[in-house]
C-alpha positions as a printed Julia matrix, in Angstrom:
200×3 Matrix{Float64}:
   0.61   -2.16    0.15
   2.12   -4.98    2.2
  -1.2    -5.77    3.85
  -2.88   -9.16    3.86
  -6.23   -8.98    2.06
  -7.14  -12.62    2.39
  -6.42  -16.13    1.15
  -7.16  -17.82   -2.15
  -7.19  -21.61   -2.67
  -6.96  -23.62   -5.86
  -8.83  -26.57   -4.4
  -8.02  -30.15   -3.5
  -5.95  -32.34   -5.81
  -3.43  -35.15   -5.46
   0.14  -35.3    -6.74
   0.6   -39.05   -6.12
  -1.03  -41.86   -8.08
  -1.55  -43.95   -4.96
  -2.2   -43.1    -1.32
   1.16  -42.19    0.26
   2.33  -44.82    2.76
   2.53  -42.36    5.66
  -1.02  -41.16    5.02
  -2.24  -44.74    4.89
  -0.52  -45.55    8.2
  -1.94  -42.48    9.92
  -5.42  -43.27    8.62
  -5.09  -46.88    9.7
  -4.22  -45.78   13.23
  -7.69  -44.24   13.43
  -9.18  -47.73   13.07
 -10.96  -47.19    9.74
  -9.32  -48.04    6.42
 -12.3   -48.52    4.13
 -12.96  -45.0     2.85
  -9.49  -43.55    2.37
  -8.39  -44.94   -0.99
 -11.65  -44.29   -2.93
 -11.79  -40.74   -1.55
  -8.13  -40.13   -2.39
  -8.42  -41.48   -5.92
 -11.53  -39.37   -6.56
  -9.4   -36.22   -6.36
  -7.98  -34.78   -9.6
  -4.46  -36.09  -10.23
  -1.78  -33.51  -11.04
   1.8   -34.72  -11.6
   4.33  -32.81   -9.52
   6.06  -31.43  -12.62
   2.81  -29.68  -13.61
   2.14  -28.06  -10.24
   4.54  -25.16  -10.9
   2.73  -24.44  -14.19
  -0.64  -24.4   -12.43
   0.66  -22.13   -9.66
   2.16  -19.82  -12.3
  -1.2   -19.53  -14.08
  -2.9   -19.0   -10.75
  -0.46  -16.18   -9.92
  -1.23  -14.49  -13.25
  -4.94  -14.64  -12.46
  -4.44  -13.08   -9.03
  -2.26  -10.32  -10.54
  -5.01   -9.61  -13.08
  -7.59   -9.31  -10.31
  -5.39   -6.79   -8.49
  -4.54   -4.77  -11.62
  -8.19   -4.59  -12.64
  -8.99   -3.41   -9.1
 -11.52   -6.19   -8.54
 -10.03   -6.39   -5.05
  -8.88   -3.18   -3.37
  -7.45   -2.44    0.05
 -10.32   -1.56    2.39
 -12.66   -2.75   -0.34
 -13.77    0.63   -1.68
 -13.23    1.86   -5.24
 -14.41    5.36   -4.32
 -11.71    5.8    -1.69
  -9.07    4.36   -3.99
  -9.97    6.81   -6.75
  -9.8     9.8    -4.4
  -6.49    8.7    -2.89
  -4.95    8.15   -6.32
  -6.12   11.63   -7.36
  -4.57   13.2    -4.26
  -1.29   11.36   -4.86
  -1.1    12.51   -8.48
  -1.98   16.12   -7.56
  -0.09   16.29   -4.29
   1.06   19.87   -4.93
  -2.55   21.08   -4.96
  -4.97   21.78   -2.13
  -7.92   19.47   -2.66
 -11.07   20.07   -0.64
 -13.59   17.51    0.53
 -16.15   19.03   -1.82
 -13.8    18.66   -4.8
 -13.05   15.07   -3.84
 -16.78   14.32   -3.6
 -17.42   15.86   -7.02
 -14.64   13.71   -8.47
 -16.46   10.5    -7.53
 -20.0    11.91   -7.89
 -20.82   11.52   -4.21
 -21.94   13.93   -1.54
 -19.29   15.39    0.79
 -20.98   13.74    3.76
 -20.83   10.33    2.05
 -17.13   10.71    1.27
 -16.42   11.95    4.78
 -18.2     8.92    6.25
 -16.27    6.55    3.97
 -12.91    7.89    5.12
 -13.84    7.63    8.78
 -15.45    4.2     8.54
 -12.94    2.53    6.21
  -9.65    4.28    7.05
 -10.49    5.47   10.56
  -9.18    8.9     9.55
 -10.86   12.03    8.3
 -10.44   13.21    4.71
  -8.22   16.07    5.93
  -6.01   13.74    7.99
  -5.59   11.44    5.01
  -4.76   14.37    2.74
  -2.1    15.63    5.14
  -0.63   12.14    5.63
  -0.24   11.72    1.88
   1.42   15.13    1.54
   3.81   14.45    4.43
   4.74   11.04    3.08
   5.44   12.52   -0.35
   7.51   15.33    1.17
   9.55   12.7     3.02
  10.13   10.89   -0.26
  11.44   14.11   -1.81
  13.72   14.82    1.16
  15.04   11.27    1.3
  15.72   11.1    -2.43
  17.5    14.45   -2.9
  20.2    15.58   -0.44
  20.22   19.04   -2.06
  16.54   19.83   -1.62
  15.61   22.27    1.12
  12.71   21.71    3.48
  11.0    24.74    1.94
  11.34   23.23   -1.53
   9.99   19.87   -0.39
   7.09   21.67    1.29
   6.32   23.62   -1.89
   6.28   20.4    -3.93
   3.43   19.09   -1.78
   1.44   22.31   -1.76
   2.74   24.19    1.28
   3.93   27.65    0.25
   4.8    28.55    3.84
   7.66   26.31    5.11
   7.01   27.33    8.73
   3.39   26.18    8.48
   4.58   22.94    6.87
   7.03   22.41    9.74
   4.26   22.91   12.31
   2.01   20.43   10.52
   4.87   17.97   10.17
   5.75   18.14   13.87
   2.1    17.77   14.88
   1.74   14.56   12.88
   5.24   13.09   13.23
   6.23   14.33   16.67
   9.5    15.79   15.38
  10.34   18.66   13.0
  11.17   17.84    9.35
  14.8    18.74   10.04
  14.98   15.67   12.29
  13.76   13.47    9.45
  16.46   14.93    7.19
  19.15   14.26    9.82
  18.08   10.63    9.97
  18.84   10.39    6.26
  22.43   11.39    7.03
  22.15   14.95    5.73
  22.47   18.34    7.4
  19.04   19.97    7.08
  18.5    23.24    5.21
  15.27   24.6     6.66
  14.53   27.18    3.98
  15.4    27.96    0.4
  18.83   29.3     1.31
  21.2    29.43   -1.62
  24.52   31.29   -2.04
  24.57   34.3    -4.32
  25.88   32.35   -7.31
  22.85   30.05   -6.92
  24.93   26.91   -6.54
  23.12   24.28   -4.48
  24.2    23.66   -0.92
  25.01   19.97   -0.46
  24.39   18.54    2.95
  27.2    16.51    4.44
């Protein structure tokens, strides 16, 4: 999710058979030349042409760790499972109790996890996910109405959705639509022949 989780290192190795001249000069300027070469030669030697292969294998290992969810943003499998469930059932109203039952935890435990790890309540996170998904729908389809986008994320009342959207985003959803280069349609308005209204 474009967030830095940490750093991973392969370890120390050398790609030159002998101590590079510049390194030797810099070391010599410190007034001690006795320990450099034995220490340098004690490192594993990897020819430069093999480094790309090693880095490629290393990349595969890191990808595997991520895919297997051994490392997860915010470091909590429980939160990740709940968030993934919300995202895949974004058109439904999911309560804190239902979320807790999903991961076999108490509602108070789940509530504490959201506040301590995400610094948001369960309800705030739920709404943020729904708003983000609604924005994806509105950005992807110039013919969709705000009411239709709201319904797709579980808001049957487009006016209530608009109030929630403005509270969290500071502007009404129609402003978001305008920024996409469309003319907003605030409700499910269609002509009598049911042809879609294209925003221009």
